[in-house]
C-alpha positions in Angstrom: 0.0 0.0 0.0 2.8 2.4 0.9 4.5 1.6 -2.4 1.3 2.4 -4.3 0.9 5.7 -2.5 4.6 6.6 -3.3 4.1 5.8 -6.9 0.9 7.9 -7.1 2.6 10.9 -5.5 5.5 10.6 -8.0 3.1 10.6 -10.9 1.2 13.6 -9.5 4.4 15.6 -9.1 5.5 14.7 -12.6 2.2 16.0 -14.0 2.4 19.3 -12.1 6.0 19.9 -13.2 5.0 19.2 -16.9 2.1 21.6 -16.6 4.3 24.5 -15.3 6.7 23.8 -18.1 4.1 24.3 -20.8 2.8 27.5 -19.2 6.4 28.9 -19.1 7.0 27.8 -22.7 3.8 29.5 -23.8 4.7 32.7 -22.0 8.2 32.6 -23.4 6.9 32.3 -27.0 4.5 35.2 -26.6 7.0 37.7 -25.2 9.3 37.9 -28.3 6.2 38.4 -30.5 5.1 41.3 -28.5 8.5 42.8 -28.4 8.9 42.5 -32.2 5.6 44.3 -32.7 6.7 47.1 -30.4 10.0 47.4 -32.2 8.2 47.6 -35.6 6.1 50.5 -34.3 9.0 52.3 -32.9 11.1 51.8 -36.0 8.3 52.9 -38.3 8.1 56.3 -36.5 10.5 59.1 -37.7 13.7 59.0 -35.7 14.4 62.1 -33.6 17.9 62.1 -35.1 16.6 62.7 -38.6 14.1 65.4 -37.7 16.5 68.3 -37.4 18.0 67.4 -40.7 14.6 67.4 -42.4 13.8 70.8 -40.9 17.2 72.1 -42.0 16.5 71.0 -45.6 13.1 72.8 -45.6 14.6 75.9 -44.1 17.5 76.0 -46.6 15.4 75.2 -49.7 15.1 78.1 -52.2 12.1 80.3 -51.4 9.9 81.2 -53.9 8.8 79.8 -56.9 8.1 83.4 -57.1 11.7 84.2 -57.8 11.8 81.6 -60.7 8.8 83.0 -62.4 9.5 82.1 -66.0 7.0 83.0 -68.7 4.3 80.4 -69.3 3.3 82.1 -72.6 1.1 85.0 -73.5 -2.1 85.3 -71.5 -5.3 84.8 -73.7 -6.9 88.1 -74.4 -10.6 88.7 -73.4 -13.1 91.5 -73.4 -15.7 91.6 -70.6 -18.0 94.2 -69.0 -17.4 94.6 -65.3 -20.4 94.7 -62.9 -20.0 98.5 -62.7 -20.3 98.8 -66.4 -16.6 99.3 -67.1 -15.3 97.5 -70.2 -12.4 95.2 -69.4 -10.0 93.7 -71.8 -6.6 92.3 -71.0 -5.0 94.0 -74.0 -6.0 97.4 -72.7 -4.0 96.7 -69.5 -0.7 96.2 -71.3 2.1 97.7 -69.2 0.4 96.7 -66.0 0.8 93.7 -63.7 -2.5 91.8 -63.7 -3.9 89.3 -61.2 -6.8 87.4 -62.6 -8.9 85.4 -60.1 -11.4 82.9 -61.3 -13.9 82.5 -58.4 -17.5 82.1 -57.4 -19.7 83.4 -54.6 -20.6 79.9 -53.3 -16.9 78.9 -53.0 -15.6 79.1 -49.4 -11.8 79.2 -50.4 -12.7 81.9 -52.9 -14.4 84.0 -50.2 -11.4 83.4 -47.9 -9.1 84.8 -50.5 -11.0 88.1 -51.0 -9.4 90.0 -48.2 -5.9 89.4 -49.7 -7.1 90.6 -53.1 -8.6 93.7 -51.5 -5.4 94.5 -49.7 -3.3 93.9 -52.8 -5.5 96.2 -54.8 -5.4 98.9 -52.2 -1.6 98.6 -51.7 -0.4 98.3 -55.3 -3.0 99.6 -57.7 -1.3 103.0 -58.0 2.0 101.2 -58.6 0.6 99.4 -61.6 -1.3 96.3 -60.3 -4.8 95.5 -61.7 -6.8 92.9 -59.9 -9.7 91.3 -61.9 -12.1 88.9 -60.3 -13.8 86.7 -62.9 -16.9 85.1 -61.5 -18.0 81.7 -62.7 -21.3 81.9 -61.0 -24.3 80.6 -62.9 -26.9 82.4 -60.8 -26.6 85.7 -62.8 -24.9 89.1 -62.3 -27.4 90.4 -59.7 -26.3 87.7 -57.2 -22.7 88.4 -57.9 -23.2 92.2 -57.7 -25.0 91.9 -54.3 -22.2 89.8 -53.0 -19.5 92.2 -54.3 -21.2 95.1 -52.6 -21.6 93.3 -49.3 -17.9 92.4 -49.3 -16.9 95.9 -50.5 -14.6 94.5 -53.2 -12.8 97.5 -54.7 -11.3 95.8 -57.7 -12.9 95.0 -61.1 -15.3 92.0 -61.1 -16.9 90.6 -64.2 -18.9 87.5 -65.1 -17.0 84.8 -67.1 -18.0 81.8 -69.0 -16.7 78.4 -70.0 -15.2 79.7 -73.2 -13.0 82.1 -71.2 -12.1 79.6 -68.5 -11.2 77.0 -71.2 -8.9 79.5 -72.9 -7.0 79.5 -69.6 -6.6 75.8 -69.5 -9.9 74.3 -68.6 -10.3 75.5 -65.0 -11.6 72.6 -63.0 -11.2 74.0 -59.5 -11.6 77.4 -58.0 -10.1 79.7 -56.9 -7.6 79.6 -59.7 -5.5 82.7 -60.1 -3.0 83.9 -62.7 -0.4 86.6 -62.4 0.5 88.3 -65.6 3.5 90.6 -66.2 3.6 93.9 -67.9 4.3 92.3 -71.2 1.1 90.2 -71.0 2.8 86.9 -70.2 1.5 84.5 -67.6 4.2 84.2 -64.9 2.4 82.2 -62.2 -0.7 80.0 -61.8 -2.2 79.1 -58.5 -4.9 76.6 -58.0 -6.6 77.0 -54.6 -6.3 79.5 -51.8 -3.1 81.6 -51.7 -1.8 83.6 -48.8 -1.4 87.4 -49.1 2.3 87.2 -48.5 2.9 84.8 -51.3 1.0 86.8 -53.8 2.6 90.0 -52.7 6.1 88.6 -53.1 5.4 87.7 -56.7 3.6 91.0 -57.5 6.5 93.1 -56.1 9.0 91.3 -58.3 6.9 91.8 -61.4 6.2 95.5 -60.6 9.9 96.0 -60.3 10.5 94.7 -63.8 10.6 97.1 -66.8 8.0 96.8 -69.5 
């Protein structure tokens, strides 16, 4: 009987030892997997050591495309009547720097850009800048006129059409603006909202050029 009890105790101990071994093995196999996932997450993030280098590259990169403003060809001429009844043609503005802005009253980025255009007109009109807003609204001139008056837009605004917008490269998004030099050549095109400072930088360069 004692022999039987001893054998039973030995078997029970062996089972318990084997069970702990499996648990430890399972735990040991899970840990490296978790570590490798954490390592992947850390390695996939930008290293702090490379961040200053990236910032330095951005800071030392040449500023403006404004300074590179090569001619993109002659701007297509047009003749329109502004909302105030003034006839507007690009050819009649030869010798001036012209900023053409294709926009619409229902367009939030267009509305956001209006203060910059107003400031540019006020600051540089006497120096030879002409700002022209060409509305692509389909709701008619009365809607546009009411909007222009409510926003106190001092520059010329006229109603455009698909023929005109197509002549400037099929405008698919607004605002789209063009900066034209004194010779009538397109020097910059911007699709989307543009900050005042960026526009001003380009305009100052073109105003300083001789006709």
